[in-house]
N, C-alpha and C positions, 0 to 999 in steps of 0.2 A: 379265982379270976373275977374281978370286978367288971361290972357291966358298964359299957360306955354311956348309956341311957340312963337318966335319972328313973328310979324305981316308981315314980308317980305317973309316969308316962307308959301308955299300954304298948305291950311287944308284939311286934308283928311278926308272923311268921309265915312263909309260903306253903307249908304243909298243913296247917291249921286254919280252921275258920277264923275270921276276924271276930274278935270278942265284942260284944256288946257296948255300944258308947258308954263310957263312964264320964261323968261331969268332972273334967279335970280343968283347972286353970292354969294357963300359960302365964308366966310373970313376964309382962312386957311395960314399957314405959307408961306412965298416966297419960291417957289421951284426953283433950278437951271435945266436948260434944261440937259436932258439926253443924254450925248455924248458916242458914242460906240467907242472903241479903234480900232475897225476892220471897221469903216465906212469909205467907198470910195466913193466920189462923182464922178458924171460922168464929164469926162474931166480932172480928177486929176490922177495922177500915183499913184497906190497902192503900198503897202509895197511888196508883193509878186512879183509884176511886176519889181520893182527896185532890189529886191533880184536876181530874175532871170538874169536880165541884168548885175547885178554886177558879179554873177557866170560865166556867158558866157564870159564877159571881162576878168575874171581872167584866166579862162581856155585858152583863146586865147593867153593871155601873157605868160601863163606857156609853151604853145606849141611852141610859137616863140623862148622862152628862150632855150628850148630843142634843136631846130632845130640851133639855133645860137651857141649853145654850141659845136655841130658837125661841125661847119664850118672849123674849122682847120682841122679836120680829112678829111672832104669831099675835101678841097683845096689840100691836101697832096695825097689823093688817085687819083686825077685827074691827077696827074704826070704819074700814072701807065699806062693811056690810051695813053699818048704820047709816053711813053717808048715801048709799045707794037704795036703802029701803025705802025711804019717802022721797025719792028724787022726782022731780018735774021738771021741764022745759025752761021754765021761768029761772030756775036757780042752777042752770048749767054752769055758768062761769064761777059761782061760788063753790059748787060741787067739785069742779075739777080742779080748783086752786087747793082745795083741802085733799083732794086724792093726792095731788102732786106733794103736798106737805107729808102726808101719810107714807107715801111711797118712800120718800127721802129719809124719814126718821126711821123707816123699817130697812134702812141699810142698802136701799137702792142707790146706784150712781145717779149724779145729776143728768148726765147726757142721756142714759137710759130712762130715767123718768120723763124727762121733757119729751122723748120720743114716743114714749106709751101715752103719755097725756094728750099730746099733739095728734096722734093717732085717732084716740078716741074722740077728740074734739072734732075732727074732719068727719068721722063716721056720724055723730049726733047732728051735725050741721047738714049733712047730706041725707039725714031721715034714716040711715041705716040701723041705727039704736034709738028705741022708742021707750025703753022701760029700766028701770034700775037692774032688773034681773038679766037683761040683753047686755048693758054695760059691763056687768060683773062677768058675765061669760067671754065678753071681748076682751077685757082686761086679762082674764086668765089665758085665753088663747094667745095674746101677745106676749105675754111673759114665757109661756111654753115655747112659742116660735123663737124668741130671743135665746132661750136656753139650748134650743135643739139644732138651731142652724148654724152651720160651720162657714166661717168667713176668713178670708185671708187677713182681716185686719185684727181678729182676736187670736190668731195663732202666734206662737213666740218663733221668731226668727234666731235661730242661735248660730248660724253660720256653719263653718266646716269642722271646727276643732270641738273635740267633746273631751270630757265632761266640761260642763259651762257651769258658772255660777250665776245665780239670779239673786238680786238683793232687794228685798220688799221693805220700804222705809215709810212709817206713819207714827201719828202719835197714839197714845193708849186709848184703846176704845174704837178707834178709827176704822175697823173692819178689814184689817190686813188678813187675817185668817180667814174669814168669811169670803173675802173676795177670791181666795183661791179655789 
């Protein structure tokens, strides 16, 4: 009588001890090695490491672009230091006119520039500001006050419908993005 199991496989018997394992090969369909999409071998750079490095480099370049975009403004505002360094009371009108020009060239709006310069002029005439360093500090304070105070005139009134579309129009280099 022929055995239903191939002779290469060990025979199991309930009455006998199991035979020691023999190295037999079961013939199955060939398989491909299982590869994980998230496998990272030692010494190789992983996906998240590369992604982190890419994000860090992008952030660094964005910050550099931001600061380089303000280089024109920074250079024009450096003129103010020179103006106020050798300031004296006799040159007040000339210095304030040059200060006004420097602020306009540095992308300050005309209304804001006039407001700042007139405020400084009033303080100089009243005797509150007596040196170039005091004028510089007053200038810093007035710009900071303008940026931090909230007024109803500067807030955008959109009405009751949302979303709203806001169109900003201007010539190239006119400061549309800077004004936002």
